[in-house]
RODOBA-94278 format. One record per residue (C-alpha): residue in one letter; residue number from 1; x, y, z. Coordinates in Angstrom, 3 decimals, always signed. Each point is the difference from the previous one (the first is absolute). Layout:
[pagu "A",NUM,[X,Y,Z]],
...
//
This chain:
[pagu "M",1,[+96.391,-236.533,-29.907]],
[pagu "T",2,[-0.373,+2.784,+3.019]],
[pagu "Q",3,[+2.615,+1.322,+1.919]],
[pagu "L",4,[-0.607,+0.650,+3.616]],
[pagu "S",5,[+1.259,+3.103,+1.139]],
[pagu "N",6,[+1.136,+0.583,+3.795]],
[pagu "N",7,[-1.310,+3.192,+0.846]],
[pagu "R",8,[-0.741,-0.467,+3.506]],
[pagu "T",9,[+2.595,+1.417,+2.913]],
[pagu "P",10,[-0.048,-2.156,+2.679]],
[pagu "R",11,[-1.107,+2.203,+3.482]],
[pagu "R",12,[+2.559,+0.868,+2.647]],
[pagu "G",13,[-0.598,+0.384,+3.329]],
[pagu "R",14,[-2.616,-1.550,+2.869]],
[pagu "V",15,[-3.877,-0.897,-1.541]],
[pagu "F",16,[-0.919,+2.269,+3.234]],
[pagu "P",17,[+2.660,+3.002,+0.711]],
[pagu "E",18,[-2.677,+0.949,+2.790]],
[pagu "R",19,[-0.029,-2.983,+2.132]],
[pagu "R",20,[+3.761,+0.354,+0.865]],
[pagu "L",21,[+0.875,-1.303,+3.480]],
[pagu "S",22,[+2.412,+1.939,+1.951]],
[pagu "P",23,[+3.239,-0.529,+1.459]],
[pagu "E",24,[-0.640,-0.310,+3.096]],
[pagu "E",25,[-3.693,-2.203,-0.623]],
[pagu "I",26,[+2.293,-2.480,-2.037]],
[pagu "A",27,[+2.263,-0.027,+3.762]],
[pagu "R",28,[-3.122,-0.671,+1.785]],
[pagu "R",29,[-1.083,-2.386,-2.228]],
[pagu "K",30,[+2.585,-2.232,+0.490]],
[pagu "V",31,[+1.142,+0.192,+3.391]],
[pagu "E",32,[-3.938,-1.168,+0.767]],
[pagu "G",33,[+0.234,-3.024,-2.370]],
[pagu "K",34,[+3.746,-1.145,+1.836]],
[pagu "A",35,[-2.500,+1.017,+3.474]],
[pagu "F",36,[-2.677,-2.460,-1.420]],
[pagu "V",37,[+2.646,-3.031,-0.983]],
[pagu "K",38,[+1.086,+0.308,+2.976]],
[pagu "R",39,[-2.489,-0.308,+1.552]],
[pagu "C",40,[-1.278,-3.286,-2.047]],
[pagu "R",41,[+2.743,-2.142,+0.655]],
[pagu "L",42,[+0.296,+0.613,+3.827]],
[pagu "V",43,[-3.193,-1.705,-0.628]],
[pagu "F",44,[+1.195,-2.849,-2.899]],
[pagu "D",45,[+3.394,-0.484,+2.196]],
[pagu "R",46,[-2.736,-0.256,+3.695]],
[pagu "I",47,[-1.934,-2.915,-2.149]],
[pagu "Q",48,[+2.278,-1.651,-2.564]],
[pagu "P",49,[+1.883,-2.751,+2.362]],
[pagu "E",50,[-3.804,-1.540,+0.132]],
[pagu "L",51,[-1.381,+0.090,-3.285]],
[pagu "I",52,[+3.191,-1.081,-1.279]],
[pagu "K",53,[-0.653,-3.236,+0.821]],
[pagu "N",54,[-3.136,-1.027,-1.553]],
[pagu "N",55,[-0.153,+3.112,-2.458]],
[pagu "Y",56,[+3.784,+0.039,-1.968]],
[pagu "D",57,[-0.461,+2.154,-3.737]],
[pagu "W",58,[-3.532,+1.131,+1.396]],
[pagu "F",59,[-0.775,+3.976,-0.594]],
[pagu "I",60,[-1.141,+2.320,+3.126]],
[pagu "I",61,[-1.842,+2.969,+0.230]],
[pagu "I",62,[+0.401,+2.506,+2.569]],
[pagu "E",63,[-2.000,+2.821,+1.295]],
[pagu "P",64,[+2.837,+1.640,+2.505]],
[pagu "K",65,[-2.559,+2.248,+2.036]],
[pagu "N",66,[-2.041,-2.445,+1.643]],
[pagu "G",67,[+2.323,-3.072,-0.991]],
[pagu "D",68,[-1.785,-2.421,-2.080]],
[pagu "Y",69,[+0.738,-1.933,-2.037]],
[pagu "I",70,[-1.253,-2.641,-3.127]],
[pagu "I",71,[+1.896,-3.260,-1.084]],
[pagu "A",72,[-0.531,-1.501,-3.500]],
[pagu "P",73,[+2.143,-2.472,-2.049]],
[pagu "N",74,[-1.389,+2.295,-3.239]],
[pagu "E",75,[+0.255,+3.598,-0.473]],
[pagu "T",76,[-2.789,+0.088,-1.487]],
[pagu "V",77,[-1.847,-1.274,+2.299]],
[pagu "A",78,[+1.688,+1.860,+2.602]],
[pagu "R",79,[-0.576,+3.544,-1.779]],
[pagu "Q",80,[-3.428,-0.862,+0.149]],
[pagu "K",81,[-0.321,-0.993,+3.197]],
[pagu "A",82,[+1.862,+2.844,+1.218]],
[pagu "R",83,[-2.275,+2.054,-1.643]],
[pagu "E",84,[-2.701,-1.335,+1.752]],
[pagu "Q",85,[+1.028,+0.360,+2.681]],
[pagu "F",86,[+1.946,+3.434,+0.059]],
[pagu "G",87,[-1.393,+1.922,-2.154]],
[pagu "S",88,[+1.989,+2.886,-1.609]],
[pagu "K",89,[+2.274,-0.051,+3.112]],
[pagu "M",90,[+3.565,+0.338,-1.095]],
[pagu "R",91,[+1.729,-3.309,+0.605]],
[pagu "I",92,[+3.585,-1.971,-1.308]],
[pagu "M",93,[+0.300,-3.450,-1.425]],
[pagu "M",94,[+2.242,-2.278,+0.412]],
[pagu "R",95,[+0.739,-4.051,-0.191]],
[pagu "I",96,[+0.501,-1.696,+3.305]],
[pagu "N",97,[+3.830,-1.832,-0.576]],
[pagu "L",98,[+3.135,+0.975,+1.277]],
[pagu "V",99,[+0.952,+2.759,-1.842]],
[pagu "A",100,[-2.810,+2.028,-0.066]],
[pagu "D",101,[-0.272,+1.445,-3.191]],
[pagu "F",102,[-2.332,+2.797,-1.379]],
[pagu "P",103,[-1.680,-1.308,-2.928]],
[pagu "A",104,[-3.162,+2.268,-0.102]],
[pagu "G",105,[+1.544,+2.497,+1.510]],
[pagu "V",106,[-2.935,+3.099,+2.530]],
[pagu "L",107,[-2.876,-0.997,-1.303]],
[pagu "T",108,[-2.777,+2.797,-0.267]],
[pagu "L",109,[-2.817,-0.733,-1.822]],
[pagu "G",110,[-3.502,-1.136,+1.168]],
//
C-alpha cells in the first residue's frame, strides 16, 4: 500500500493582495449601500399597502432611481423580468408581506 504524504503548505493571505480596498473606500461603499437601501425602502413603503392586498408574499424588485418596480409570484420569474427591464442597473428584491424581508439583498447582476 502506498502512503500519501501531506507536504502541501496552505496558502495564507489574500489571493490578490494588490486589490485591497482602502478603509475610506470601504466606508464610502457602506454609506452608498445604506443610502441605496433607504431609497428602495421609501419606494416600497409607498406602494406596499396597495400591493399587499392582492399580492401577499410575492416578490418585488425595485429600481430606486425612477421608482420602477416589478412584482411576480416566483423569485425566478421576478429576476428574469428585472433582467429584461432594468438590465445591469442596481436593484433590490423584497417580499411583499408585513415584514418586508430581503431574501436576495441588493442585486447587481445583469
